[in-house]
All heavy atoms as a GROMACS GRO file, in nm:
protein
  458
    1MET      N    1   5.544   6.980  -4.067
    1MET     CA    2   5.475   7.106  -4.066
    1MET      C    3   5.576   7.222  -4.050
    1MET      O    4   5.560   7.325  -4.111
    1MET     CB    5   5.376   7.106  -3.945
    1MET     CG    6   5.297   7.234  -3.941
    1MET     SD    7   5.162   7.216  -3.830
    1MET     CE    8   5.197   7.339  -3.715
    2TRP      N    9   5.684   7.201  -3.976
    2TRP     CA   10   5.777   7.311  -3.953
    2TRP      C   11   5.854   7.346  -4.080
    2TRP      O   12   5.890   7.458  -4.100
    2TRP     CB   13   5.866   7.283  -3.835
    2TRP     CG   14   5.790   7.271  -3.705
    2TRP    CD1   15   5.776   7.163  -3.631
    2TRP    CD2   16   5.712   7.372  -3.650
    2TRP    NE1   17   5.690   7.190  -3.524
    2TRP    CE2   18   5.654   7.320  -3.532
    2TRP    CE3   19   5.680   7.504  -3.679
    2TRP    CZ2   20   5.568   7.394  -3.447
    2TRP    CZ3   21   5.597   7.581  -3.598
    2TRP    CH2   22   5.545   7.523  -3.488
    3SER      N   23   5.888   7.244  -4.160
    3SER     CA   24   5.955   7.273  -4.286
    3SER      C   25   5.866   7.356  -4.377
    3SER      O   26   5.914   7.447  -4.446
    3SER     CB   27   5.996   7.145  -4.351
    3SER     OG   28   5.887   7.061  -4.383
    4THR      N   29   5.736   7.325  -4.378
    4THR     CA   30   5.641   7.403  -4.456
    4THR      C   31   5.634   7.546  -4.401
    4THR      O   32   5.630   7.642  -4.476
    4THR     CB   33   5.500   7.343  -4.459
    4THR    OG1   34   5.517   7.203  -4.504
    4THR    CG2   35   5.404   7.415  -4.543
    5PHE      N   36   5.625   7.559  -4.270
    5PHE     CA   37   5.620   7.689  -4.205
    5PHE      C   38   5.745   7.773  -4.250
    5PHE      O   39   5.730   7.887  -4.287
    5PHE     CB   40   5.620   7.671  -4.053
    5PHE     CG   41   5.628   7.800  -3.977
    5PHE    CD1   42   5.519   7.877  -3.962
    5PHE    CD2   43   5.751   7.842  -3.923
    5PHE    CE1   44   5.526   7.997  -3.883
    5PHE    CE2   45   5.764   7.961  -3.855
    5PHE     CZ   46   5.648   8.036  -3.833
    6ASN      N   47   5.861   7.710  -4.240
    6ASN     CA   48   5.983   7.779  -4.275
    6ASN      C   49   5.983   7.823  -4.416
    6ASN      O   50   6.029   7.933  -4.459
    6ASN     CB   51   6.106   7.699  -4.243
    6ASN     CG   52   6.136   7.692  -4.098
    6ASN    OD1   53   6.096   7.778  -4.022
    6ASN    ND2   54   6.192   7.579  -4.055
    7ARG      N   55   5.937   7.735  -4.510
    7ARG     CA   56   5.934   7.763  -4.655
    7ARG      C   57   5.843   7.881  -4.679
    7ARG      O   58   5.876   7.973  -4.758
    7ARG     CB   59   5.881   7.636  -4.732
    7ARG     CG   60   5.882   7.645  -4.871
    7ARG     CD   61   6.023   7.617  -4.920
    7ARG     NE   62   6.014   7.589  -5.064
    7ARG     CZ   63   6.054   7.481  -5.124
    7ARG    NH1   64   6.113   7.389  -5.048
    7ARG    NH2   65   6.043   7.464  -5.247
    8VAL      N   66   5.726   7.882  -4.617
    8VAL     CA   67   5.630   7.996  -4.636
    8VAL      C   68   5.690   8.127  -4.582
    8VAL      O   69   5.683   8.225  -4.652
    8VAL     CB   70   5.496   7.963  -4.565
    8VAL    CG1   71   5.404   8.085  -4.556
    8VAL    CG2   72   5.422   7.850  -4.634
    9GLN      N   73   5.751   8.119  -4.467
    9GLN     CA   74   5.814   8.234  -4.407
    9GLN      C   75   5.920   8.289  -4.500
    9GLN      O   76   5.925   8.413  -4.527
    9GLN     CB   77   5.873   8.198  -4.274
    9GLN     CG   78   5.943   8.317  -4.204
    9GLN     CD   79   6.004   8.272  -4.072
    9GLN    OE1   80   6.055   8.159  -4.066
    9GLN    NE2   81   6.008   8.353  -3.972
   10GLU      N   82   6.008   8.207  -4.547
   10GLU     CA   83   6.114   8.259  -4.638
   10GLU      C   84   6.060   8.323  -4.763
   10GLU      O   85   6.107   8.426  -4.810
   10GLU     CB   86   6.208   8.140  -4.676
   10GLU     CG   87   6.293   8.094  -4.566
   10GLU     CD   88   6.368   7.966  -4.598
   10GLU    OE1   89   6.358   7.920  -4.712
   10GLU    OE2   90   6.433   7.909  -4.506
   11ASN      N   91   5.960   8.258  -4.826
   11ASN     CA   92   5.901   8.309  -4.950
   11ASN      C   93   5.828   8.442  -4.929
   11ASN      O   94   5.839   8.528  -5.014
   11ASN     CB   95   5.809   8.204  -5.012
   11ASN     CG   96   5.884   8.091  -5.081
   11ASN    OD1   97   5.996   8.114  -5.137
   11ASN    ND2   98   5.832   7.974  -5.078
   12LEU      N   99   5.760   8.448  -4.815
   12LEU     CA  100   5.694   8.576  -4.790
   12LEU      C  101   5.788   8.691  -4.763
   12LEU      O  102   5.764   8.802  -4.809
   12LEU     CB  103   5.597   8.560  -4.674
   12LEU     CG  104   5.466   8.483  -4.706
   12LEU    CD1  105   5.387   8.461  -4.573
   12LEU    CD2  106   5.382   8.553  -4.807
   13VAL      N  107   5.896   8.668  -4.692
   13VAL     CA  108   5.985   8.771  -4.659
   13VAL      C  109   6.068   8.810  -4.786
   13VAL      O  110   6.091   8.926  -4.806
   13VAL     CB  111   6.087   8.724  -4.547
   13VAL    CG1  112   6.206   8.819  -4.531
   13VAL    CG2  113   6.015   8.710  -4.414
   14LYS      N  114   6.097   8.715  -4.869
   14LYS     CA  115   6.170   8.742  -4.995
   14LYS      C  116   6.086   8.816  -5.093
   14LYS      O  117   6.139   8.896  -5.172
   14LYS     CB  118   6.225   8.608  -5.051
   14LYS     CG  119   6.307   8.625  -5.171
   14LYS     CD  120   6.365   8.492  -5.215
   14LYS     CE  121   6.254   8.391  -5.241
   14LYS     NZ  122   6.302   8.263  -5.301
   15GLY      N  123   5.959   8.788  -5.097
   15GLY     CA  124   5.870   8.851  -5.192
   15GLY      C  125   5.876   8.784  -5.328
   15GLY      O  126   5.941   8.685  -5.346
   16GLY      N  127   5.805   8.846  -5.425
   16GLY     CA  128   5.806   8.790  -5.564
   16GLY      C  129   5.699   8.681  -5.590
   16GLY      O  130   5.698   8.623  -5.699
   17LEU      N  131   5.610   8.655  -5.489
   17LEU     CA  132   5.505   8.556  -5.510
   17LEU      C  133   5.399   8.618  -5.599
   17LEU      O  134   5.365   8.737  -5.585
   17LEU     CB  135   5.449   8.510  -5.379
   17LEU     CG  136   5.551   8.443  -5.282
   17LEU    CD1  137   5.486   8.422  -5.148
   17LEU    CD2  138   5.599   8.312  -5.331
   18THR      N  139   5.341   8.538  -5.687
   18THR     CA  140   5.228   8.586  -5.766
   18THR      C  141   5.098   8.540  -5.712
   18THR      O  142   5.088   8.437  -5.652
   18THR     CB  143   5.246   8.538  -5.909
   18THR    OG1  144   5.252   8.395  -5.916
   18THR    CG2  145   5.371   8.589  -5.976
   19GLY      N  146   4.999   8.624  -5.737
   19GLY     CA  147   4.862   8.590  -5.694
   19GLY      C  148   4.766   8.680  -5.762
   19GLY      O  149   4.804   8.755  -5.854
   20ARG      N  150   4.643   8.672  -5.726
   20ARG     CA  151   4.539   8.751  -5.788
   20ARG      C  152   4.471   8.838  -5.678
   20ARG      O  153   4.450   8.789  -5.569
   20ARG     CB  154   4.433   8.663  -5.856
   20ARG     CG  155   4.499   8.579  -5.966
   20ARG     CD  156   4.395   8.554  -6.078
   20ARG     NE  157   4.461   8.481  -6.183
   20ARG     CZ  158   4.510   8.538  -6.296
   20ARG    NH1  159   4.501   8.669  -6.305
   20ARG    NH2  160   4.564   8.468  -6.390
   21ASN      N  161   4.438   8.964  -5.714
   21ASN     CA  162   4.373   9.049  -5.619
   21ASN      C  163   4.222   9.022  -5.631
   21ASN      O  164   4.174   8.937  -5.703
   21ASN     CB  165   4.412   9.192  -5.641
   21ASN     CG  166   4.366   9.247  -5.778
   21ASN    OD1  167   4.287   9.186  -5.849
   21ASN    ND2  168   4.419   9.366  -5.814
   22ALA      N  169   4.143   9.106  -5.558
   22ALA     CA  170   3.997   9.084  -5.552
   22ALA      C  171   3.933   9.110  -5.692
   22ALA      O  172   3.825   9.047  -5.719
   22ALA     CB  173   3.936   9.180  -5.453
   23ASN      N  174   3.996   9.187  -5.775
   23ASN     CA  175   3.940   9.210  -5.911
   23ASN      C  176   3.983   9.107  -6.014
   23ASN      O  177   3.941   9.115  -6.124
   23ASN     CB  178   3.985   9.349  -5.960
   23ASN     CG  179   3.932   9.461  -5.871
   23ASN    OD1  180   3.824   9.450  -5.809
   23ASN    ND2  181   4.003   9.569  -5.858
   24GLY      N  182   4.066   9.011  -5.969
   24GLY     CA  183   4.110   8.909  -6.058
   24GLY      C  184   4.238   8.942  -6.136
   24GLY      O  185   4.284   8.866  -6.217
   25ARG      N  186   4.296   9.058  -6.108
   25ARG     CA  187   4.422   9.097  -6.173
   25ARG      C  188   4.539   9.034  -6.106
   25ARG      O  189   4.541   9.013  -5.984
   25ARG     CB  190   4.442   9.251  -6.168
   25ARG     CG  191   4.336   9.325  -6.249
   25ARG     CD  192   4.363   9.469  -6.261
   25ARG     NE  193   4.486   9.488  -6.329
   25ARG     CZ  194   4.568   9.596  -6.313
   25ARG    NH1  195   4.532   9.694  -6.236
   25ARG    NH2  196   4.681   9.606  -6.379
   26GLN      N  197   4.637   8.993  -6.186
   26GLN     CA  198   4.756   8.931  -6.134
   26GLN      C  199   4.848   9.034  -6.069
   26GLN      O  200   4.866   9.146  -6.125
   26GLN     CB  201   4.830   8.855  -6.241
   26GLN     CG  202   4.935   8.762  -6.190
   26GLN     CD  203   4.996   8.676  -6.303
   26GLN    OE1  204   4.991   8.712  -6.418
   26GLN    NE2  205   5.044   8.565  -6.265
   27GLN      N  206   4.916   8.999  -5.956
   27GLN     CA  207   5.006   9.092  -5.896
   27GLN      C  208   5.112   9.010  -5.819
   27GLN      O  209   5.095   8.893  -5.794
   27GLN     CB  210   4.934   9.191  -5.799
   27GLN     CG  211   4.868   9.124  -5.680
   27GLN     CD  212   4.788   9.226  -5.600
   27GLN    OE1  213   4.679   9.261  -5.641
   27GLN    NE2  214   4.845   9.275  -5.494
   28ARG      N  215   5.222   9.080  -5.784
   28ARG     CA  216   5.334   9.016  -5.713
   28ARG      C  217   5.352   9.081  -5.575
   28ARG      O  218   5.320   9.197  -5.560
   28ARG     CB  219   5.464   9.038  -5.786
   28ARG     CG  220   5.479   8.957  -5.910
   28ARG     CD  221   5.623   8.972  -5.970
   28ARG     NE  222   5.637   8.892  -6.083
   28ARG     CZ  223   5.691   8.770  -6.074
   28ARG    NH1  224   5.738   8.723  -5.956
   28ARG    NH2  225   5.703   8.694  -6.182
   29THR      N  226   5.396   9.000  -5.479
   29THR     CA  227   5.421   9.049  -5.345
   29THR      C  228   5.554   9.122  -5.342
   29THR      O  229   5.651   9.090  -5.414
   29THR     CB  230   5.417   8.942  -5.242
   29THR    OG1  231   5.522   8.842  -5.275
   29THR    CG2  232   5.287   8.874  -5.236
   30ARG      N  233   5.562   9.223  -5.256
   30ARG     CA  234   5.690   9.294  -5.242
   30ARG      C  235   5.767   9.231  -5.124
   30ARG      O  236   5.711   9.174  -5.034
   30ARG     CB  237   5.666   9.441  -5.205
   30ARG     CG  238   5.593   9.518  -5.317
   30ARG     CD  239   5.572   9.656  -5.280
   30ARG     NE  240   5.479   9.659  -5.165
   30ARG     CZ  241   5.425   9.764  -5.117
   30ARG    NH1  242   5.452   9.888  -5.161
   30ARG    NH2  243   5.342   9.761  -5.019
   31PRO      N  244   5.898   9.240  -5.128
   31PRO     CA  245   5.982   9.183  -5.018
   31PRO      C  246   5.954   9.266  -4.890
   31PRO      O  247   5.929   9.385  -4.892
   31PRO     CB  248   6.124   9.198  -5.059
   31PRO     CG  249   6.123   9.285  -5.177
   31PRO     CD  250   5.984   9.289  -5.236
   32VAL      N  251   5.967   9.200  -4.775
   32VAL     CA  252   5.957   9.264  -4.641
   32VAL      C  253   6.094   9.326  -4.617
   32VAL      O  254   6.193   9.268  -4.618
   32VAL     CB  255   5.917   9.167  -4.535
   32VAL    CG1  256   5.917   9.236  -4.400
   32VAL    CG2  257   5.780   9.106  -4.561
   33GLN      N  258   6.089   9.464  -4.595
   33GLN     CA  259   6.214   9.535  -4.576
   33GLN      C  260   6.229   9.589  -4.435
   33GLN      O  261   6.341   9.597  -4.379
   33GLN     CB  262   6.227   9.647  -4.672
   33GLN     CG  263   6.238   9.596  -4.818
   33GLN     CD  264   6.245   9.710  -4.918
   33GLN    OE1  265   6.213   9.824  -4.885
   33GLN    NE2  266   6.283   9.678  -5.034
   34GLY      N  267   6.124   9.620  -4.368
   34GLY     CA  268   6.130   9.677  -4.229
   34GLY      C  269   6.126   9.572  -4.125
   34GLY      O  270   6.060   9.466  -4.142
   35ILE      N  271   6.188   9.601  -4.015
   35ILE     CA  272   6.192   9.503  -3.904
   35ILE      C  273   6.051   9.494  -3.847
   35ILE      O  274   6.007   9.381  -3.810
   35ILE     CB  275   6.292   9.550  -3.798
   35ILE    CG1  276   6.433   9.539  -3.857
   35ILE    CG2  277   6.279   9.470  -3.670
   35ILE    CD1  278   6.541   9.595  -3.763
   36ASP      N  279   5.981   9.603  -3.833
   36ASP     CA  280   5.842   9.599  -3.780
   36ASP      C  281   5.749   9.506  -3.864
   36ASP      O  282   5.679   9.430  -3.814
   36ASP     CB  283   5.781   9.740  -3.777
   36ASP     CG  284   5.855   9.832  -3.682
   36ASP    OD1  285   5.928   9.776  -3.593
   36ASP    OD2  286   5.830   9.950  -3.684
   37GLN      N  287   5.764   9.516  -3.999
   37GLN     CA  288   5.680   9.435  -4.084
   37GLN      C  289   5.724   9.290  -4.067
   37GLN      O  290   5.638   9.203  -4.072
   37GLN     CB  291   5.703   9.474  -4.229
   37GLN     CG  292   5.647   9.609  -4.268
   37GLN     CD  293   5.684   9.652  -4.409
   37GLN    OE1  294   5.786   9.604  -4.459
   37GLN    NE2  295   5.602   9.732  -4.466
   38ASN      N  296   5.852   9.262  -4.057
   38ASN     CA  297   5.898   9.128  -4.039
   38ASN      C  298   5.849   9.066  -3.911
   38ASN      O  299   5.803   8.951  -3.910
   38ASN     CB  300   6.053   9.126  -4.048
   38ASN     CG  301   6.110   8.991  -4.077
   38ASN    OD1  302   6.030   8.894  -4.099
   38ASN    ND2  303   6.237   8.980  -4.076
   39VAL      N  304   5.849   9.138  -3.804
   39VAL     CA  305   5.803   9.087  -3.672
   39VAL      C  306   5.653   9.063  -3.682
   39VAL      O  307   5.603   8.961  -3.637
   39VAL     CB  308   5.840   9.190  -3.557
   39VAL    CG1  309   5.764   9.153  -3.432
   39VAL    CG2  310   5.986   9.190  -3.537
   40ARG      N  311   5.578   9.157  -3.741
   40ARG     CA  312   5.432   9.137  -3.751
   40ARG      C  313   5.398   9.011  -3.839
   40ARG      O  314   5.310   8.942  -3.803
   40ARG     CB  315   5.369   9.267  -3.808
   40ARG     CG  316   5.222   9.267  -3.800
   40ARG     CD  317   5.156   9.404  -3.834
   40ARG     NE  318   5.201   9.437  -3.972
   40ARG     CZ  319   5.236   9.562  -4.006
   40ARG    NH1  320   5.232   9.659  -3.914
   40ARG    NH2  321   5.269   9.594  -4.124
   41LEU      N  322   5.468   8.998  -3.945
   41LEU     CA  323   5.449   8.881  -4.032
   41LEU      C  324   5.480   8.754  -3.960
   41LEU      O  325   5.398   8.660  -3.966
   41LEU     CB  326   5.535   8.896  -4.162
   41LEU     CG  327   5.528   8.778  -4.263
   41LEU    CD1  328   5.388   8.765  -4.319
   41LEU    CD2  329   5.634   8.795  -4.365
   42ASN      N  330   5.590   8.750  -3.894
   42ASN     CA  331   5.628   8.625  -3.825
   42ASN      C  332   5.529   8.593  -3.715
   42ASN      O  333   5.499   8.476  -3.691
   42ASN     CB  334   5.771   8.637  -3.763
   42ASN     CG  335   5.877   8.626  -3.877
   42ASN    OD1  336   5.856   8.562  -3.973
   42ASN    ND2  337   5.986   8.692  -3.856
   43ARG      N  338   5.479   8.693  -3.643
   43ARG     CA  339   5.381   8.672  -3.536
   43ARG      C  340   5.254   8.615  -3.597
   43ARG      O  341   5.194   8.524  -3.543
   43ARG     CB  342   5.356   8.800  -3.463
   43ARG     CG  343   5.272   8.780  -3.338
   43ARG     CD  344   5.265   8.911  -3.252
   43ARG     NE  345   5.397   8.940  -3.197
   43ARG     CZ  346   5.452   9.059  -3.186
   43ARG    NH1  347   5.382   9.163  -3.224
   43ARG    NH2  348   5.568   9.075  -3.132
   44ALA      N  349   5.210   8.669  -3.709
   44ALA     CA  350   5.086   8.622  -3.775
   44ALA      C  351   5.102   8.479  -3.827
   44ALA      O  352   5.017   8.393  -3.810
   44ALA     CB  353   5.048   8.713  -3.891
   45LEU      N  354   5.218   8.451  -3.881
   45LEU     CA  355   5.248   8.313  -3.930
   45LEU      C  356   5.249   8.214  -3.810
   45LEU      O  357   5.200   8.104  -3.819
   45LEU     CB  358   5.378   8.306  -4.000
   45LEU     CG  359   5.379   8.358  -4.144
   45LEU    CD1  360   5.522   8.361  -4.203
   45LEU    CD2  361   5.287   8.274  -4.231
   46TRP      N  362   5.307   8.258  -3.702
   46TRP     CA  363   5.314   8.172  -3.577
   46TRP      C  364   5.173   8.142  -3.526
   46TRP      O  365   5.140   8.027  -3.496
   46TRP     CB  366   5.395   8.235  -3.472
   46TRP     CG  367   5.416   8.144  -3.354
   46TRP    CD1  368   5.340   8.154  -3.239
   46TRP    CD2  369   5.496   8.039  -3.342
   46TRP    NE1  370   5.383   8.049  -3.153
   46TRP    CE2  371   5.473   7.980  -3.218
   46TRP    CE3  372   5.595   7.979  -3.428
   46TRP    CZ2  373   5.545   7.868  -3.175
   46TRP    CZ3  374   5.662   7.864  -3.382
   46TRP    CH2  375   5.641   7.813  -3.257
   47LEU      N  376   5.091   8.240  -3.524
   47LEU     CA  377   4.950   8.220  -3.480
   47LEU      C  378   4.874   8.125  -3.572
   47LEU      O  379   4.804   8.039  -3.528
   47LEU     CB  380   4.872   8.352  -3.472
   47LEU     CG  381   4.921   8.447  -3.358
   47LEU    CD1  382   4.850   8.580  -3.366
   47LEU    CD2  383   4.892   8.380  -3.223
   48LEU      N  384   4.896   8.134  -3.703
   48LEU     CA  385   4.834   8.044  -3.798
   48LEU      C  386   4.886   7.902  -3.777
   48LEU      O  387   4.808   7.805  -3.776
   48LEU     CB  388   4.863   8.090  -3.942
   48LEU     CG  389   4.782   8.205  -3.994
   48LEU    CD1  390   4.831   8.255  -4.131
   48LEU    CD2  391   4.639   8.170  -4.004
   49ALA      N  392   5.012   7.889  -3.760
   49ALA     CA  393   5.077   7.753  -3.744
   49ALA      C  394   5.025   7.692  -3.613
   49ALA      O  395   4.994   7.574  -3.608
   49ALA     CB  396   5.223   7.760  -3.747
   50ASP      N  397   5.013   7.772  -3.506
   50ASP     CA  398   4.970   7.724  -3.376
   50ASP      C  399   4.825   7.679  -3.391
   50ASP      O  400   4.784   7.579  -3.335
   50ASP     CB  401   4.985   7.828  -3.273
   50ASP     CG  402   4.966   7.777  -3.134
   50ASP    OD1  403   5.012   7.659  -3.107
   50ASP    OD2  404   4.902   7.840  -3.050
   51GLY      N  405   4.740   7.758  -3.464
   51GLY     CA  406   4.601   7.721  -3.479
   51GLY      C  407   4.590   7.589  -3.558
   51GLY      O  408   4.501   7.506  -3.522
   52LEU      N  409   4.667   7.573  -3.660
   52LEU     CA  410   4.668   7.443  -3.733
   52LEU      C  411   4.714   7.327  -3.649
   52LEU      O  412   4.657   7.218  -3.657
   52LEU     CB  413   4.753   7.450  -3.861
   52LEU     CG  414   4.705   7.539  -3.973
   52LEU    CD1  415   4.810   7.560  -4.076
   52LEU    CD2  416   4.577   7.481  -4.029
   53ARG      N  417   4.812   7.354  -3.562
   53ARG     CA  418   4.860   7.250  -3.473
   53ARG      C  419   4.747   7.204  -3.376
   53ARG      O  420   4.729   7.084  -3.356
   53ARG     CB  421   4.977   7.299  -3.393
   53ARG     CG  422   5.043   7.192  -3.299
   53ARG     CD  423   5.147   7.250  -3.213
   53ARG     NE  424   5.099   7.364  -3.129
   53ARG     CZ  425   5.037   7.346  -3.006
   53ARG    NH1  426   5.020   7.222  -2.959
   53ARG    NH2  427   5.001   7.446  -2.939
   54LYS      N  428   4.672   7.302  -3.331
   54LYS     CA  429   4.562   7.266  -3.234
   54LYS      C  430   4.450   7.196  -3.306
   54LYS      O  431   4.384   7.108  -3.247
   54LYS     CB  432   4.506   7.397  -3.174
   54LYS     CG  433   4.601   7.461  -3.070
   54LYS     CD  434   4.551   7.588  -3.014
   54LYS     CE  435   4.652   7.646  -2.920
   54LYS     NZ  436   4.609   7.778  -2.867
   55LEU      N  437   4.424   7.227  -3.429
   55LEU     CA  438   4.323   7.155  -3.508
   55LEU      C  439   4.364   7.014  -3.530
   55LEU      O  440   4.277   6.922  -3.535
   55LEU     CB  441   4.299   7.224  -3.644
   55LEU     CG  442   4.215   7.353  -3.644
   55LEU    CD1  443   4.213   7.413  -3.779
   55LEU    CD2  444   4.076   7.321  -3.595
   56LYS      N  445   4.490   6.990  -3.554
   56LYS     CA  446   4.541   6.852  -3.579
   56LYS      C  447   4.536   6.764  -3.457
   56LYS      O  448   4.510   6.645  -3.469
   56LYS     CB  449   4.680   6.862  -3.636
   56LYS     CG  450   4.730   6.725  -3.689
   56LYS     CD  451   4.869   6.739  -3.747
   56LYS     CE  452   4.917   6.599  -3.791
   56LYS     NZ  453   5.053   6.602  -3.840
   57ALA      N  454   4.561   6.819  -3.343
   57ALA     CA  455   4.572   6.748  -3.214
   57ALA      C  456   4.435   6.702  -3.167
   57ALA      O  457   4.335   6.731  -3.203
   57ALA     CB  458   4.638   6.828  -3.111
   0.00000   0.00000   0.00000
């Protein structure tokens, strides 16, 4: 699980991931450049990972 967590974290911080918005249009993510954004993203990822860990246990 932690290797997946690290992989997701690296890709989100790096940016360039493709996805679709609510209208169905394709778009790319931007890289995280600010420290505040990075901390907020890491905190959210940690909460998600902890929630998944609790579900598994």
